[in-house]
N, CA, C and O atoms as a GROMACS GRO file, in nm:
protein
  164
    1MET      N    1   0.417   0.983   1.685
    1MET     CA    2   0.520   0.890   1.644
    1MET      C    3   0.460   0.784   1.553
    1MET      O    4   0.346   0.743   1.572
    2ALA      N    5   0.534   0.741   1.456
    2ALA     CA    6   0.488   0.640   1.360
    2ALA      C    7   0.490   0.502   1.423
    2ALA      O    8   0.570   0.473   1.512
    3GLU      N    9   0.400   0.417   1.376
    3GLU     CA   10   0.393   0.279   1.424
    3GLU      C   11   0.402   0.186   1.304
    3GLU      O   12   0.341   0.212   1.201
    4VAL      N   13   0.478   0.080   1.319
    4VAL     CA   14   0.494  -0.018   1.211
    4VAL      C   15   0.379  -0.117   1.218
    4VAL      O   16   0.348  -0.171   1.324
    5ILE      N   17   0.316  -0.141   1.103
    5ILE     CA   18   0.209  -0.240   1.092
    5ILE      C   19   0.248  -0.335   0.980
    5ILE      O   20   0.287  -0.292   0.872
    6SER      N   21   0.237  -0.464   1.007
    6SER     CA   22   0.275  -0.561   0.904
    6SER      C   23   0.164  -0.664   0.890
    6SER      O   24   0.098  -0.700   0.988
    7THR      N   25   0.143  -0.712   0.768
    7THR     CA   26   0.039  -0.811   0.742
    7THR      C   27   0.073  -0.892   0.619
    7THR      O   28   0.150  -0.848   0.533
    8ARG      N   29   0.017  -1.008   0.610
    8ARG     CA   30   0.031  -1.091   0.490
    8ARG      C   31  -0.093  -1.068   0.404
    8ARG      O   32  -0.204  -1.056   0.456
    9VAL      N   33  -0.074  -1.062   0.275
    9VAL     CA   34  -0.186  -1.043   0.183
    9VAL      C   35  -0.180  -1.150   0.074
    9VAL      O   36  -0.072  -1.202   0.044
   10PRO      N   37  -0.294  -1.184   0.016
   10PRO     CA   38  -0.294  -1.280  -0.094
   10PRO      C   39  -0.213  -1.226  -0.213
   10PRO      O   40  -0.195  -1.105  -0.227
   11GLU      N   41  -0.165  -1.314  -0.297
   11GLU     CA   42  -0.085  -1.275  -0.413
   11GLU      C   43  -0.160  -1.177  -0.502
   11GLU      O   44  -0.098  -1.088  -0.560
   12GLU      N   45  -0.291  -1.191  -0.513
   12GLU     CA   46  -0.370  -1.101  -0.598
   12GLU      C   47  -0.360  -0.957  -0.546
   12GLU      O   48  -0.352  -0.863  -0.625
   13VAL      N   49  -0.363  -0.942  -0.416
   13VAL     CA   50  -0.352  -0.808  -0.356
   13VAL      C   51  -0.212  -0.753  -0.379
   13VAL      O   52  -0.196  -0.636  -0.412
   14ALA      N   53  -0.111  -0.837  -0.360
   14ALA     CA   54   0.028  -0.794  -0.382
   14ALA      C   55   0.048  -0.751  -0.526
   14ALA      O   56   0.117  -0.653  -0.553
   15ALA      N   57  -0.012  -0.824  -0.620
   15ALA     CA   58   0.001  -0.789  -0.762
   15ALA      C   59  -0.065  -0.654  -0.790
   15ALA      O   60  -0.011  -0.572  -0.863
   16ALA      N   61  -0.182  -0.633  -0.730
   16ALA     CA   62  -0.251  -0.504  -0.749
   16ALA      C   63  -0.168  -0.390  -0.691
   16ALA      O   64  -0.160  -0.283  -0.750
   17LEU      N   65  -0.105  -0.414  -0.576
   17LEU     CA   66  -0.019  -0.311  -0.517
   17LEU      C   67   0.099  -0.279  -0.608
   17LEU      O   68   0.134  -0.162  -0.625
   18ARG      N   69   0.159  -0.381  -0.668
   18ARG     CA   70   0.271  -0.358  -0.760
   18ARG      C   71   0.227  -0.273  -0.879
   18ARG      O   72   0.302  -0.185  -0.923
   19GLU      N   73   0.108  -0.297  -0.930
   19GLU     CA   74   0.057  -0.216  -1.041
   19GLU      C   75   0.041  -0.070  -1.000
   19GLU      O   76   0.080   0.020  -1.073
   20ILE      N   77  -0.015  -0.048  -0.882
   20ILE     CA   78  -0.033   0.089  -0.833
   20ILE      C   79   0.102   0.156  -0.813
   20ILE      O   80   0.120   0.272  -0.847
   21GLU      N   81   0.198   0.081  -0.758
   21GLU     CA   82   0.333   0.136  -0.738
   21GLU      C   83   0.392   0.184  -0.870
   21GLU      O   84   0.449   0.293  -0.877
   22GLU      N   85   0.377   0.104  -0.974
   22GLU     CA   86   0.430   0.142  -1.105
   22GLU      C   87   0.354   0.261  -1.163
   22GLU      O   88   0.416   0.354  -1.214
   23ASP      N   89   0.221   0.259  -1.153
   23ASP     CA   90   0.140   0.368  -1.207
   23ASP      C   91   0.172   0.501  -1.140
   23ASP      O   92   0.178   0.605  -1.207
   24GLU      N   93   0.193   0.499  -1.010
   24GLU     CA   94   0.217   0.622  -0.935
   24GLU      C   95   0.365   0.651  -0.915
   24GLU      O   96   0.402   0.753  -0.856
   25ASN      N   97   0.450   0.561  -0.964
   25ASN     CA   98   0.595   0.576  -0.946
   25ASN      C   99   0.628   0.602  -0.798
   25ASN      O  100   0.699   0.696  -0.764
   26ALA      N  101   0.573   0.516  -0.712
   26ALA     CA  102   0.588   0.532  -0.567
   26ALA      C  103   0.627   0.398  -0.506
   26ALA      O  104   0.603   0.292  -0.563
   27ASP      N  105   0.688   0.404  -0.388
   27ASP     CA  106   0.724   0.280  -0.320
   27ASP      C  107   0.602   0.223  -0.248
   27ASP      O  108   0.499   0.289  -0.233
   28ARG      N  109   0.616   0.100  -0.203
   28ARG     CA  110   0.504   0.030  -0.141
   28ARG      C  111   0.453   0.102  -0.016
   28ARG      O  112   0.332   0.114   0.002
   29ALA      N  113   0.542   0.150   0.068
   29ALA     CA  114   0.499   0.217   0.191
   29ALA      C  115   0.414   0.339   0.160
   29ALA      O  116   0.312   0.363   0.226
   30THR      N  117   0.454   0.416   0.061
   30THR     CA  118   0.378   0.536   0.023
   30THR      C  119   0.240   0.497  -0.029
   30THR      O  120   0.140   0.558   0.009
   31VAL      N  121   0.235   0.396  -0.114
   31VAL     CA  122   0.107   0.351  -0.170
   31VAL      C  123   0.015   0.304  -0.058
   31VAL      O  124  -0.102   0.340  -0.055
   32LEU      N  125   0.067   0.223   0.033
   32LEU     CA  126  -0.016   0.172   0.142
   32LEU      C  127  -0.065   0.284   0.234
   32LEU      O  128  -0.180   0.282   0.278
   33ARG      N  129   0.022   0.381   0.263
   33ARG     CA  130  -0.022   0.495   0.347
   33ARG      C  131  -0.135   0.571   0.279
   33ARG      O  132  -0.232   0.608   0.345
   34LYS      N  133  -0.122   0.594   0.149
   34LYS     CA  134  -0.227   0.667   0.076
   34LYS      C  135  -0.358   0.589   0.075
   34LYS      O  136  -0.465   0.647   0.096
   35LEU      N  137  -0.350   0.458   0.051
   35LEU     CA  138  -0.471   0.376   0.048
   35LEU      C  139  -0.539   0.373   0.185
   35LEU      O  140  -0.661   0.387   0.194
   36LEU      N  141  -0.461   0.354   0.290
   36LEU     CA  142  -0.519   0.352   0.425
   36LEU      C  143  -0.582   0.487   0.460
   36LEU      O  144  -0.691   0.492   0.516
   37ALA      N  145  -0.513   0.594   0.429
   37ALA     CA  146  -0.566   0.727   0.459
   37ALA      C  147  -0.697   0.751   0.384
   37ALA      O  148  -0.790   0.809   0.439
   38ALA      N  149  -0.704   0.707   0.259
   38ALA     CA  150  -0.825   0.727   0.179
   38ALA      C  151  -0.944   0.651   0.237
   38ALA      O  152  -1.057   0.699   0.230
   39VAL      N  153  -0.918   0.536   0.293
   39VAL     CA  154  -1.027   0.455   0.349
   39VAL      C  155  -1.068   0.504   0.487
   39VAL      O  156  -1.186   0.504   0.521
   40ILE      N  157  -0.971   0.546   0.566
   40ILE     CA  158  -1.000   0.585   0.705
   40ILE      C  159  -1.060   0.725   0.713
   40ILE      O  160  -1.153   0.747   0.791
   41TRP      N  161  -1.008   0.820   0.632
   41TRP     CA  162  -1.058   0.958   0.641
   41TRP      C  163  -1.144   0.987   0.526
   41TRP      O  164  -1.196   1.098   0.514
   0.00000   0.00000   0.00000
C-alpha cells in the first residue's frame, strides 16, 4: 500500500523540481517518486 510523505523544501529546491517537471513533462509526484527511487535503489 502507498504511503503519503510530505515535506517543506527551500524555494531553490522547488524551482529545480519545476524545471524537471517541465523537462520531463511529468507531474510533481511522478518526478519525486523517480528521484527517490534513483537515490534509494
